GUVO-428074 format. One record per atom (N, C-alpha, C): residue in three letters; x, y, z. Coordinates in steps of 0.1 Angstrom, whole numbers, padded with zeros to 4 digits, always signed. Example, Ala and Ser with C-alpha at 12.3 -4.5 7.8 and 13.67 -1.06 7.14 Angstrom:
Ala+0132-0057+0078
Ala+0123-0045+0078
Ala+0132-0033+0078
Ser+0128-0022+0071
Ser+0137-0011+0071
Ser+0129+0000+0079
***
This chain:
Unk+0193+0222-0097
Unk+0203+0211-0097
Unk+0199+0201-0108
Unk+0208+0196-0115
Unk+0206+0187-0126
Unk+0211+0173-0122
Unk+0201+0164-0121
Unk+0204+0150-0116
Unk+0203+0140-0127
Unk+0213+0132-0129
Unk+0212+0121-0138
Unk+0211+0108-0131
Unk+0200+0101-0133
Unk+0198+0088-0126
Unk+0201+0076-0135
Unk+0210+0067-0130
Unk+0213+0055-0138
Unk+0205+0044-0132
Unk+0196+0038-0140
Unk+0187+0028-0136
Unk+0188+0016-0145
Unk+0189+0004-0139
Unk+0190-0008-0147
Unk+0177-0014-0152
Unk+0166-0009-0146
Unk+0153-0016-0149
Unk+0141-0005-0151
Unk+0145+0006-0156
Unk+0135+0017-0157
Unk+0122+0014-0165
Unk+0125+0006-0176
Unk+0114+0004-0185
Unk+0106-0009-0182
Unk+0112-0017-0173
Unk+0104-0028-0167
Unk+0096-0023-0155
Unk+0085-0016-0158
Unk+0079-0007-0149
Unk+0074-0014-0136
Unk+0072-0027-0136
Unk+0067-0034-0125
Unk+0077-0040-0115
Unk+0090-0038-0119
Unk+0101-0042-0110
Unk+0103-0033-0099
Unk+0108-0038-0088
Unk+0110-0029-0076
Unk+0119-0017-0079
Unk+0130-0020-0087
Unk+0139-0009-0090
Unk+0132+0002-0098
Unk+0124-0002-0107
Unk+0116+0008-0115
Unk+0107+0016-0107
Unk+0099+0009-0098
Unk+0090+0016-0089
Unk+0097+0026-0081
Unk+0109+0022-0075
Unk+0116+0031-0067
Unk+0121+0043-0074
Unk+0127+0041-0086
Unk+0133+0052-0094
Unk+0122+0062-0099
Unk+0111+0056-0103
Unk+0100+0065-0108
Unk+0095+0074-0097
Unk+0093+0068-0085
Unk+0088+0076-0074
Unk+0098+0087-0070
Unk+0111+0084-0069
Unk+0121+0094-0065
Unk+0122+0104-0076
Unk+0122+0100-0088
Unk+0122+0110-0100
Unk+0111+0120-0098
Unk+0099+0115-0096
Unk+0087+0124-0095
Unk+0088+0133-0084
Unk+0092+0129-0072
Unk+0093+0137-0060
Unk+0105+0147-0061
Unk+0116+0143-0067
Unk+0127+0152-0069
Unk+0123+0164-0077
Unk+0115+0161-0088
Unk+0110+0172-0097
Unk+0101+0181-0089
Unk+0093+0176-0080
Unk+0084+0185-0072
Unk+0092+0194-0063
Unk+0105+0190-0060
Unk+0113+0198-0052
Unk+0122+0208-0060
Unk+0120+0208-0073
Unk+0126+0218-0082
Unk+0139+0213-0089
Unk+0142+0200-0088
Unk+0153+0194-0094
Unk+0150+0191-0109
Unk+0160+0192-0118
Unk+0159+0188-0131
Unk+0164+0173-0131
Unk+0156+0164-0136
Unk+0160+0150-0135
Unk+0158+0143-0148
Unk+0168+0135-0152
Unk+0167+0127-0164
Unk+0172+0113-0160
Unk+0165+0103-0164
Unk+0168+0089-0161
Unk+0175+0082-0174
Unk+0186+0076-0171
Unk+0193+0069-0182
Unk+0192+0054-0179
Unk+0184+0047-0187
Unk+0181+0033-0184
Unk+0191+0024-0191
Unk+0199+0017-0184
Unk+0209+0008-0189
Unk+0204-0004-0196
Unk+0190-0007-0195
Unk+0185-0018-0202
Unk+0180-0013-0216
Unk+0182+0000-0219
Unk+0179+0005-0233
Unk+0191+0011-0240
Unk+0200+0016-0233
Unk+0212+0022-0240
Unk+0224+0020-0232
Unk+0235+0018-0238
Unk+0248+0015-0231
Unk+0260+0020-0239
Unk+0272+0018-0233
Unk+0284+0021-0240
Unk+0286+0036-0245
Unk+0291+0038-0257
Unk+0293+0051-0262
Unk+0281+0059-0263
Unk+0270+0053-0267
Unk+0257+0059-0269
Unk+0252+0065-0255
Unk+0254+0057-0245
Unk+0250+0062-0231
Unk+0259+0073-0227
Unk+0272+0072-0229
Unk+0281+0083-0225
Unk+0278+0096-0232
Unk+0275+0095-0245
Unk+0272+0107-0253
Unk+0259+0113-0247
Unk+0249+0105-0244
Unk+0236+0110-0239
Unk+0238+0117-0226
Unk+0246+0111-0217
Unk+0248+0117-0204
Unk+0256+0130-0205
Unk+0266+0130-0214
Unk+0275+0142-0216
Unk+0266+0153-0221
Unk+0257+0150-0230
Unk+0249+0161-0236
Unk+0239+0167-0225
Unk+0235+0158-0216
Unk+0226+0163-0205
Unk+0234+0171-0195
Unk+0247+0168-0193
Unk+0256+0175-0184
Unk+0250+0176-0170
Unk+0249+0165-0163
Unk+0243+0165-0150
Unk+0254+0171-0140
Unk+0248+0176-0129
Unk+0257+0180-0118
Unk+0262+0168-0110
Unk+0253+0158-0109
Unk+0256+0146-0101
Unk+0249+0134-0107
Unk+0255+0122-0106
Unk+0249+0110-0111
Unk+0245+0102-0098
Unk+0233+0096-0100
Unk+0227+0087-0089
Unk+0224+0074-0095
Unk+0231+0064-0090
Unk+0229+0050-0095
Unk+0221+0042-0086
Unk+0212+0034-0091
Unk+0204+0024-0084
Unk+0209+0010-0087
Unk+0211+0002-0077
Unk+0217-0011-0078
Unk+0232-0010-0080
Unk+0239-0014-0070
Unk+0254-0012-0070
Unk+0261-0018-0082
Unk+0257-0031-0085
Unk+0264-0037-0096
Unk+0259-0032-0110
Unk+0247-0033-0113
Unk+0242-0029-0126
Unk+0241-0014-0128
Unk+0239-0006-0118
Unk+0240+0008-0120
Unk+0253+0014-0115
Unk+0258+0010-0104
Unk+0270+0016-0099
Unk+0282+0015-0108
Unk+0284+0004-0114
Unk+0296+0003-0123
Unk+0295+0012-0135
Unk+0283+0014-0140
Unk+0281+0023-0151
Unk+0283+0038-0146
Unk+0278+0041-0135
Unk+0279+0055-0129
Unk+0294+0058-0127
Unk+0301+0048-0122
Unk+0316+0049-0119
Unk+0323+0053-0132
Unk+0321+0046-0143
Unk+0328+0048-0155
Unk+0324+0062-0161
Unk+0311+0065-0160
Unk+0306+0078-0166
Unk+0312+0090-0157
Unk+0312+0088-0144
Unk+0317+0099-0136
Unk+0332+0102-0139
Unk+0340+0091-0141
Unk+0354+0093-0145
Unk+0355+0101-0158
Unk+0347+0097-0168
Unk+0348+0103-0181
Unk+0343+0117-0181
Unk+0333+0120-0173
Unk+0327+0134-0173
Unk+0331+0143-0162
Unk+0338+0137-0152
Unk+0343+0146-0141
Unk+0332+0151-0132
Unk+0322+0142-0129
Unk+0312+0146-0120
Unk+0311+0135-0109
Unk+0306+0139-0097
Unk+0305+0129-0086
Unk+0293+0120-0088
Unk+0293+0109-0081
Unk+0282+0100-0081
Unk+0279+0093-0068
Unk+0267+0089-0066
Unk+0263+0081-0054
Unk+0256+0069-0058
Unk+0255+0059-0049
Unk+0249+0046-0053
Unk+0239+0042-0042
Unk+0227+0038-0046
Unk+0217+0033-0037
Unk+0216+0018-0038
Unk+0218+0010-0027
Unk+0216-0004-0027
Unk+0202-0008-0029
Unk+0199-0018-0037
Unk+0184-0021-0039
Unk+0181-0036-0036
Unk+0191-0044-0033
Unk+0187-0058-0030
Unk+0198-0068-0033
Unk+0197-0074-0045
Unk+0207-0085-0049
Unk+0221-0079-0049
Unk+0223-0066-0051
Unk+0236-0061-0051
Unk+0243-0063-0038
Unk+0236-0062-0027
Unk+0242-0063-0013
Unk+0242-0077-0009
Unk+0232-0085-0013
Unk+0231-0099-0008
Unk+0238-0109-0017
Unk+0240-0106-0029
Unk+0246-0116-0038
Unk+0259-0111-0045
Unk+0258-0099-0051
Unk+0270-0095-0059
Unk+0282-0093-0051
Unk+0281-0089-0038
Unk+0292-0087-0030
Unk+0299-0100-0027
Unk+0292-0111-0028
Unk+0297-0124-0024
Unk+0301-0133-0035
Unk+0299-0129-0048
Unk+0303-0138-0059
Unk+0314-0132-0068
Unk+0315-0137-0080
Unk+0326-0134-0088
Unk+0325-0119-0093
Unk+0314-0112-0090
Unk+0313-0098-0095
Unk+0319-0089-0085
Unk+0324-0094-0073
Unk+0327-0085-0062
Unk+0338-0075-0065
Unk+0348-0079-0073
Unk+0359-0070-0076
Unk+0355-0057-0084
Unk+0346-0059-0094
Unk+0341-0048-0101
Unk+0332-0039-0092
Unk+0324-0046-0084
Unk+0315-0039-0075
Unk+0323-0031-0064
Unk+0334-0037-0059
Unk+0342-0029-0049
Unk+0347-0016-0055
Unk+0352-0017-0067
Unk+0357-0004-0073
Unk+0346+0006-0075
Unk+0334+0002-0079
Unk+0323+0011-0080
Unk+0319+0017-0067
Unk+0319+0009-0056
Unk+0315+0015-0043
Unk+0326+0024-0038
Unk+0338+0020-0039
Unk+0349+0029-0034
Unk+0350+0042-0041
Unk+0346+0043-0054
Unk+0346+0055-0061
Unk+0335+0065-0059
Unk+0324+0059-0052
Unk+0312+0068-0050
Unk+0314+0078-0039
Unk+0309+0090-0040
Unk+0310+0100-0030
Unk+0302+0095-0017
Unk+0291+0090-0020
Unk+0283+0084-0009
Unk+0275+0072-0013
Unk+0272+0063-0003
Unk+0263+0052-0006
Unk+0251+0053+0002
Unk+0240+0047-0002
Unk+0227+0048+0004
Unk+0221+0034+0006
Unk+0217+0032+0019
Unk+0210+0019+0022
Unk+0196+0023+0027
Unk+0186+0014+0025
Unk+0172+0017+0029
Unk+0171+0015+0044
Unk+0180+0007+0050
Unk+0179+0003+0064
Unk+0192+0000+0070
Unk+0194+0001+0083
Unk+0206-0001+0090
Unk+0212-0015+0088
Unk+0203-0025+0086
Unk+0207-0039+0084
Unk+0215-0040+0071
Unk+0213-0032+0061
Unk+0220-0032+0049
Unk+0234-0026+0051
Unk+0234-0015+0058
Unk+0247-0009+0061
Unk+0256-0018+0069
Unk+0250-0025+0079
Unk+0257-0035+0087
Unk+0263-0046+0078
Unk+0255-0051+0068
Unk+0259-0062+0059
Unk+0271-0057+0050
Unk+0270-0044+0046
Unk+0281-0039+0038
Unk+0294-0038+0047
Unk+0292-0035+0059
Unk+0304-0033+0068
Unk+0311-0047+0070
Unk+0304-0058+0069
Unk+0310-0071+0070
Unk+0320-0074+0059
Unk+0317-0068+0047
Unk+0325-0070+0035
Unk+0335-0059+0033
Unk+0331-0046+0035
Unk+0339-0035+0032
Unk+0337-0025+0044
Unk+0343-0027+0055
Unk+0341-0019+0067
Unk+0345-0004+0066
Unk+0354-0001+0057
Unk+0358+0013+0055
Unk+0347+0021+0049
Unk+0337+0015+0043
Unk+0327+0023+0036
Unk+0315+0026+0045
Unk+0315+0020+0057
Unk+0303+0022+0065
Unk+0300+0036+0068
Unk+0310+0044+0071
Unk+0308+0058+0075
Unk+0303+0066+0063
Unk+0305+0062+0051
Unk+0300+0069+0039
Unk+0287+0065+0035
Unk+0280+0056+0043
Unk+0267+0050+0039
Unk+0256+0057+0047
Unk+0248+0064+0040
Unk+0236+0071+0046
Unk+0224+0061+0046
Unk+0215+0063+0055
Unk+0203+0055+0056
Unk+0191+0064+0052
Unk+0185+0061+0041
Unk+0173+0068+0036
Unk+0162+0057+0033
Unk+0152+0056+0042
Unk+0142+0046+0040
Unk+0134+0048+0027
Unk+0129+0038+0021
Unk+0120+0039+0010
Unk+0108+0046+0014
Unk+0102+0054+0004
Unk+0089+0060+0006
Unk+0078+0052-0001
Unk+0066+0055+0003
Unk+0054+0049-0004
Unk+0043+0059-0005
Unk+0037+0060-0016
Unk+0025+0070-0017
Unk+0014+0064-0010
Unk+0008+0072-0001
Unk-0004+0067+0007
Unk-0017+0070-0001
Unk-0024+0060-0005
Unk-0036+0062-0012
Unk-0047+0069-0004
Unk-0055+0077-0010
Unk-0066+0084-0003
Unk-0077+0073+0001
Unk-0079+0064-0007
Unk-0089+0054-0004
Unk-0083+0040-0004
Unk-0084+0033+0007
Unk-0079+0020+0009
Unk-0090+0010+0013
Unk-0103+0015+0011
Unk-0114+0006+0015
Unk-0115-0006+0006
Unk-0119-0018+0011
Unk-0119-0030+0004
Unk-0129-0029-0008
Unk-0126-0036-0019
Unk-0134-0037-0030
Unk-0140-0052-0030
Unk-0151-0054-0037
Unk-0157-0068-0037
Unk-0146-0077-0043
Unk-0145-0089-0037
Unk-0135-0099-0042
Unk-0139-0104-0056
Unk-0129-0109-0063
Unk-0132-0114-0077
Unk-0140-0127-0076
Unk-0139-0134-0065
Unk-0146-0147-0063
Unk-0153-0146-0049
Unk-0166-0148-0049
Unk-0174-0147-0037
Unk-0170-0157-0027
Unk-0169-0154-0015
Unk-0166-0163-0003
Unk-0152-0167-0003
Unk-0144-0163-0012
Unk-0130-0167-0012
Unk-0122-0159-0002
Unk-0111-0165+0004
Unk-0102-0157+0012
Unk-0089-0157+0004
Unk-0084-0146-0001
Unk-0074-0145-0011
Unk-0061-0139-0006
Unk-0050-0146-0007
Unk-0037-0141-0005
Unk-0031-0136-0018
Unk-0025-0125-0018
Unk-0018-0119-0029
Unk-0003-0120-0027
Unk+0004-0125-0037
Unk+0019-0125-0037
Unk+0024-0117-0049
Unk+0027-0104-0046
Unk+0032-0096-0057
Unk+0048-0097-0058
Unk+0052-0103-0069
Unk+0067-0105-0070
Unk+0071-0109-0084
Unk+0082-0104-0089
Unk+0088-0108-0101
Unk+0092-0122-0101
Unk+0091-0129-0112
Unk+0094-0143-0113
Unk+0109-0145-0115
Unk+0116-0147-0103
Unk+0130-0150-0103
Unk+0133-0157-0090
Unk+0144-0165-0089
Unk+0146-0174-0078
Unk+0146-0167-0064
Unk+0152-0155-0063
Unk+0153-0148-0050
Unk+0139-0145-0044
Unk+0129-0144-0052
Unk+0115-0142-0047
Unk+0109-0154-0042
Unk+0114-0166-0045
Unk+0110-0178-0038
Unk+0094-0181-0039
Unk+0088-0177-0050
Unk+0074-0177-0051
Unk+0068-0191-0051
Unk+0076-0202-0053
Unk+0071-0215-0052
Unk+0069-0220-0038
Unk+0076-0214-0028
Unk+0075-0219-0015
Unk+0061-0219-0008
Unk+0053-0209-0010
Unk+0040-0209-0003
Unk+0030-0219-0008
Unk+0033-0226-0020
Unk+0023-0234-0026
Unk+0020-0246-0017
Unk+0030-0254-0012
Unk+0027-0266-0004
Unk+0020-0262+0009
Unk+0025-0252+0016
Unk+0018-0249+0029
Unk+0004-0244+0027
Unk+0001-0236+0016
Unk-0012-0231+0014
Unk-0021-0243+0009
Unk-0015-0253+0002
Unk-0023-0265-0002
Unk-0028-0272+0010
Unk-0020-0273+0021
Unk-0024-0279+0033
Unk-0035-0271+0040
Unk-0034-0258+0039
Unk-0045-0250+0045
Unk-0058-0251+0036
Unk-0056-0252+0023
Unk-0067-0253+0014
Unk-0075-0266+0016
Unk-0068-0277+0020
Unk-0075-0290+0022
Unk-0086-0289+0033
Unk-0083-0280+0043
Unk-0093-0278+0054
Unk-0102-0266+0051
Unk-0097-0257+0043
Unk-0104-0244+0041
Unk-0105-0241+0026
Unk-0114-0247+0019
Unk-0114-0247+0004
Unk-0117-0233-0001
Unk-0119-0223+0007
Unk-0121-0209+0002
Unk-0108-0202+0000
Unk-0097-0208+0004
Unk-0084-0202+0003
Unk-0080-0201-0012
Unk-0074-0189-0015
Unk-0069-0187-0029
Unk-0056-0180-0028
Unk-0047-0182-0038
Unk-0035-0175-0039
Unk-0034-0169-0053
Unk-0031-0156-0054
Unk-0028-0149-0066
Unk-0014-0144-0067
Unk-0007-0147-0077
Unk+0007-0143-0080
Unk+0006-0132-0091
Unk+0012-0121-0088
Unk+0013-0110-0099
Unk+0027-0105-0100
Unk+0032-0105-0112
Unk+0046-0099-0114
Unk+0051-0103-0127
Unk+0062-0096-0132
Unk+0068-0099-0145
Unk+0077-0111-0145
Unk+0079-0117-0156
Unk+0089-0127-0158
Unk+0103-0121-0159
Unk+0111-0124-0149
Unk+0125-0119-0148
Unk+0135-0129-0151
Unk+0131-0142-0149
Unk+0140-0153-0152
Unk+0132-0164-0159
Unk+0134-0166-0172
Unk+0125-0175-0180
Unk+0125-0189-0175
Unk+0137-0194-0171
Unk+0137-0208-0166
Unk+0129-0210-0153
Unk+0131-0200-0144
Unk+0124-0201-0132
Unk+0109-0199-0134
Unk+0105-0190-0143
Unk+0091-0187-0146
Unk+0085-0200-0152
Unk+0092-0208-0160
Unk+0086-0220-0165
Unk+0083-0230-0154
Unk+0092-0231-0144
Unk+0089-0239-0132
Unk+0077-0234-0125
Unk+0075-0221-0124
Unk+0064-0216-0117
Unk+0051-0219-0124
Unk+0051-0217-0137
Unk+0039-0220-0145
Unk+0035-0234-0144
Unk+0044-0243-0144
Unk+0042-0258-0143
Unk+0036-0261-0130
Unk+0042-0255-0119
Unk+0038-0258-0106
Unk+0024-0253-0103
Unk+0021-0241-0108
Unk+0007-0235-0105
Unk-0004-0243-0111
Unk-0001-0250-0122
Unk-0011-0259-0128
Unk-0015-0270-0119
Unk-0007-0274-0109
Unk-0010-0285-0101
Unk-0018-0281-0088
Unk-0020-0268-0086
Unk-0027-0263-0074
Unk-0039-0255-0078
Unk-0051-0261-0076
Unk-0063-0255-0081
Unk-0067-0242-0075
Unk-0061-0239-0063
Unk-0064-0226-0056
Unk-0055-0215-0060
Unk-0045-0218-0068
Unk-0034-0208-0072
Unk-0036-0203-0086
Unk-0033-0191-0088
Unk-0035-0185-0102
Unk-0024-0174-0104
Unk-0018-0175-0115
Unk-0008-0165-0119
Unk-0015-0154-0128
Unk-0014-0142-0124
Unk-0021-0131-0131
Unk-0013-0125-0142
Unk+0000-0128-0142
Unk+0009-0122-0152
Unk+0013-0108-0147
Unk+0017-0099-0156
Unk+0021-0086-0152
Unk+0009-0077-0149
Unk+0009-0071-0138
Unk-0002-0061-0134
Unk+0005-0048-0134
Unk+0001-0039-0142
Unk+0007-0025-0142
Unk+0006-0019-0128
Unk+0016-0011-0125
Unk+0017-0005-0112
Unk+0005+0004-0109
Unk-0001+0010-0120
Unk-0012+0019-0118
Unk-0025+0011-0115
Unk-0024-0003-0117
Unk-0036-0011-0114
Unk-0034-0019-0101
Unk-0022-0018-0095
Unk-0020-0026-0083
Unk-0029-0022-0071
Unk-0032-0009-0070
Unk-0040-0004-0059
Unk-0053-0012-0059
Unk-0060-0013-0070
Unk-0072-0020-0071
Unk-0071-0035-0067
Unk-0060-0041-0071
Unk-0057-0055-0067
Unk-0055-0056-0052
Unk-0048-0047-0046
Unk-0046-0048-0031
Unk-0059-0047-0024
Unk-0068-0038-0029
Unk-0081-0036-0023
Unk-0090-0048-0024
Unk-0088-0057-0034
Unk-0097-0068-0036
Unk-0092-0081-0029
Unk-0080-0081-0023
Unk-0075-0093-0016
Unk-0076-0091-0001
Unk-0074-0102+0006
Unk-0076-0102+0021
Unk-0062-0101+0028
Unk-0051-0106+0022
Unk-0038-0105+0029
Unk-0028-0106+0018
Unk-0016-0101+0022
Unk-0004-0100+0012
Unk+0007-0108+0017
Unk+0014-0116+0008
Unk+0025-0124+0012
Unk+0038-0118+0006
Unk+0049-0121+0013
Unk+0062-0119+0007
Unk+0071-0131+0011
Unk+0076-0138+0001
Unk+0083-0151+0003
Unk+0098-0150+0000
Unk+0103-0138-0001
Unk+0116-0136-0007
Unk+0127-0142+0002
Unk+0138-0146-0004
Unk+0150-0151+0003
Unk+0158-0140+0008
Unk+0157-0128+0002
Unk+0164-0116+0007
Unk+0156-0104+0001
Unk+0157-0093+0008
Unk+0152-0080+0003
Unk+0162-0069+0006
Unk+0163-0059-0002
Unk+0173-0048+0000
Unk+0169-0038+0011
Unk+0164-0043+0022
Unk+0161-0034+0033
Unk+0146-0033+0035
Unk+0139-0031+0025
Unk+0124-0031+0026
Unk+0119-0032+0011
Unk+0109-0041+0009
Unk+0103-0042-0004
Unk+0092-0032-0006
Unk+0092-0027-0019
Unk+0081-0018-0022
Unk+0067-0024-0020
Unk+0066-0037-0024
Unk+0053-0044-0022
Unk+0049-0045-0008
Unk+0058-0047+0001
Unk+0054-0047+0015
Unk+0049-0034+0020
Unk+0056-0023+0016
Unk+0052-0009+0020
Unk+0039-0006+0013
Unk+0037-0010+0001
Unk+0024-0007-0006
Unk+0012-0015+0001
Unk+0015-0027+0005
Unk+0004-0035+0012
Unk+0000-0027+0025
Unk+0010-0023+0032
Unk+0008-0015+0044
Unk+0000-0002+0041
Unk+0003+0005+0030
Unk-0003+0017+0027
Unk-0018+0014+0024
Unk-0021+0002+0019
Unk-0035-0001+0016
Unk-0042-0009+0028
Unk-0035-0008+0039
Unk-0040-0014+0052
Unk-0043-0029+0051
Unk-0034-0036+0044
Unk-0036-0050+0042
Unk-0027-0058+0052
Unk-0032-0068+0058
Unk-0023-0076+0067
Unk-0013-0083+0060
Unk-0001-0085+0065
Unk+0010-0091+0059
Unk+0014-0104+0065
Unk+0018-0113+0057
Unk+0024-0126+0061
Unk+0037-0127+0053
Unk+0049-0126+0060
Unk+0061-0124+0052
Unk+0072-0133+0058
Unk+0081-0137+0049
Unk+0093-0145+0053
Unk+0101-0137+0064
Unk+0106-0145+0073
Unk+0114-0139+0084
Unk+0128-0136+0080
Unk+0130-0126+0072
Unk+0143-0122+0067
Unk+0146-0108+0072
Unk+0158-0103+0072
Unk+0161-0090+0078
Unk+0155-0079+0070
Unk+0154-0080+0057
Unk+0147-0070+0049
Unk+0133-0068+0053
Unk+0125-0079+0056
Unk+0112-0078+0060
Unk+0110-0073+0075
Unk+0120-0078+0083
Unk+0119-0074+0097
Unk+0122-0059+0099
Unk+0127-0053+0089
Unk+0130-0038+0090
Unk+0117-0030+0090
Unk+0106-0036+0086
Unk+0093-0029+0086
Unk+0082-0037+0093
Unk+0083-0050+0093
Unk+0072-0058+0099
Unk+0076-0063+0113
Unk+0068-0058+0122
Unk+0070-0062+0136
Unk+0059-0073+0139
Unk+0064-0084+0144
Unk+0055-0096+0146
Unk+0042-0092+0155
Unk+0031-0095+0149
Unk+0018-0093+0155
Unk+0014-0078+0158
Unk+0022-0069+0151
Unk+0019-0055+0152
Unk+0016-0049+0139
Unk+0025-0051+0129
Unk+0023-0046+0116
Unk+0022-0058+0106
Unk+0023-0070+0111
Unk+0022-0082+0102
Unk+0027-0094+0110
Unk+0027-0105+0102
Unk+0032-0118+0108
Unk+0044-0123+0100
Unk+0054-0128+0107
Unk+0066-0134+0101
Unk+0066-0149+0102
Unk+0069-0156+0091
Unk+0070-0170+0092
Unk+0085-0175+0089
Unk+0088-0185+0097
Unk+0102-0191+0096
Unk+0103-0203+0087
Unk+0092-0211+0086
Unk+0092-0223+0078
Unk+0078-0226+0073
Unk+0077-0237+0067
Unk+0064-0241+0061
Unk+0053-0242+0071
Unk+0056-0249+0082
Unk+0047-0251+0093
Unk+0042-0238+0099
Unk+0051-0228+0100
Unk+0048-0215+0105
Unk+0039-0208+0096
Unk+0042-0209+0083
Unk+0033-0203+0073
Unk+0019-0208+0073
Unk+0017-0221+0074
Unk+0004-0227+0075
Unk-0004-0222+0087
Unk+0003-0222+0098
Unk-0004-0218+0111
Unk-0008-0203+0110
Unk+0001-0195+0105
Unk-0002-0180+0105
Unk-0011-0176+0094
Unk-0011-0183+0083
Unk-0021-0181+0072
Unk-0034-0185+0077
Unk-0035-0196+0085
Unk-0048-0200+0091
Unk-0053-0189+0101
Unk-0044-0183+0109
Unk-0048-0173+0118
Unk-0054-0161+0111
Unk-0048-0157+0100
Unk-0053-0146+0092
Unk-0067-0149+0086
Unk-0068-0161+0081
Unk-0081-0164+0075
Unk-0092-0165+0085
Unk-0089-0169+0097
Unk-0100-0171+0107
Unk-0103-0158+0116
Unk-0094-0149+0116
Unk-0095-0138+0126
Unk-0095-0124+0119
Unk-0107-0120+0117
Unk-0109-0107+0111
Unk-0104-0095+0119
Unk-0105-0097+0132
Unk-0100-0086+0141
Unk-0085-0085+0140
Unk-0078-0096+0139
Unk-0063-0096+0137
Unk-0060-0089+0124
Unk-0067-0093+0113
Unk-0064-0086+0100
Unk-0066-0071+0101
Unk-0077-0067+0108
Unk-0079-0053+0109
Unk-0068-0046+0117
Unk-0064-0052+0128
Unk-0054-0046+0136
Unk-0041-0044+0128
Unk-0036-0055+0122
Unk-0024-0054+0114
Unk-0024-0044+0103
Unk-0036-0044+0096
Unk-0037-0034+0085
Unk-0037-0020+0090
Unk-0044-0017+0101
Unk-0045-0004+0106
Unk-0031+0001+0111
Unk-0024-0008+0118
Unk-0010-0004+0123
Unk+0000-0002+0111
Unk-0002-0011+0101
Unk+0007-0009+0090
Unk+0006+0004+0082
Unk-0007+0008+0080
Unk-0010+0021+0074
Unk-0005+0032+0082
Unk-0007+0031+0095
Unk-0002+0042+0104
Unk+0013+0043+0104
Unk+0020+0031+0103
Unk+0035+0032+0102
Unk+0040+0039+0089
Unk+0034+0035+0078
Unk+0039+0041+0066
Unk+0036+0056+0065
Unk+0025+0060+0071
Unk+0021+0074+0072
Unk+0032+0082+0080
Unk+0036+0076+0091
Unk+0045+0082+0101
Unk+0060+0082+0096
Unk+0064+0071+0089
Unk+0079+0070+0087
Unk+0083+0069+0072
Unk+0074+0066+0063
Unk+0078+0063+0049
Unk+0072+0073+0039
Unk+0073+0085+0042
Unk+0068+0096+0033
Unk+0078+0097+0021
Unk+0072+0097+0008
Unk+0081+0099-0004
Unk+0086+0113-0005
Unk+0079+0122+0001
Unk+0084+0136+0001
Unk+0096+0137+0010
Unk+0096+0131+0022
Unk+0108+0131+0030
Unk+0119+0123+0024
Unk+0116+0112+0017
Unk+0126+0104+0010
Unk+0134+0113+0000
Unk+0126+0120-0009
Unk+0132+0129-0019
Unk+0140+0140-0013
Unk+0135+0146-0002
Unk+0142+0157+0005
Unk+0155+0152+0010
Unk+0155+0140+0016
Unk+0168+0134+0021
Unk+0178+0133+0010
Unk+0174+0128-0002
Unk+0183+0127-0013
Unk+0188+0140-0018
Unk+0179+0150-0018
Unk+0184+0163-0022
Unk+0194+0169-0013
Unk+0192+0167+0000
Unk+0202+0172+0010
Unk+0215+0165+0008
Unk+0215+0152+0005
Unk+0227+0144+0002
Unk+0234+0149-0010
Unk+0226+0152-0021
Unk+0232+0157-0033
Unk+0240+0170-0030
Unk+0233+0179-0023
Unk+0239+0192-0020
Unk+0252+0191-0012
Unk+0252+0181-0002
Unk+0263+0179+0006
Unk+0275+0174-0002
Unk+0272+0165-0012
Unk+0283+0159-0021
Unk+0288+0170-0029
Unk+0280+0178-0035
Unk+0284+0189-0045
Unk+0292+0199-0037
Unk+0289+0202-0025
Unk+0296+0212-0017
Unk+0310+0208-0014
Unk+0312+0194-0013
Unk+0325+0189-0010
Unk+0334+0186-0022
Unk+0328+0187-0034
Unk+0335+0184-0046
Unk+0340+0197-0053
***
């Protein structure tokens, strides 16, 4: 089978979309598929159509309904092939509700199937476009389970370090933890915060850089290559997620679990899809909650060990990338059989 993947962020390797696409691409190939990724951040218009036509895919698979789905819809019409769309985050939480929704609706209605990472995303879609719910499959994200997740020596002796892996854009809300952690730092000067991720919104990034200069415990690491993130996870004590929304489950949350790291995450439905309070992580609702639970993690090694152990067990049991790719391959075959 020849699969053409339409991806809006393939060459921004540290973004969630790129991590997802690269993982699925790799595992589809291991199942015998021929796969080619067409990155809309590098090629567009007639040049893109010509490249896809030359490749002659049996099926097109778009990631991100607005940025990928609209492109796949146009290409599918021109080339006479079916397509499916996977929701990845801002497409379901933002684009459906703003001025882009008319274009997005057309792309979704034209797709043979839609894919959500979790049932909460399918439910949200049903609130806007109820007729599409039956065509929406649930395929959870996968995560590669590292062979070695044992801790490495911290970069700073005696420090207790929180890692916030996130691209710099408003939806990631990376400024929010600063004030609560500053409160914790006043009583526990060993507290540190590391932020790692690419600049995706220059104006917001400028605010972040300015803010981080005011907090001596906080440091922005810049872009950390995905191949180096494993070492970073192993050197920190806990992992944060401060997002305003997630597309069902964040890659970074699953990766932290894979490395047996305790999680402290915003209480949003995307995080709740994988983080169960006091079992696989801690959920915070507001600044006071964040301070209290960050303090719990810093003070309680047994709690950290329990959350990390349970998280790694969960991803081993439910979030296999091999199973993820196999589910997509089954879906492709079903679509092609009906077209």
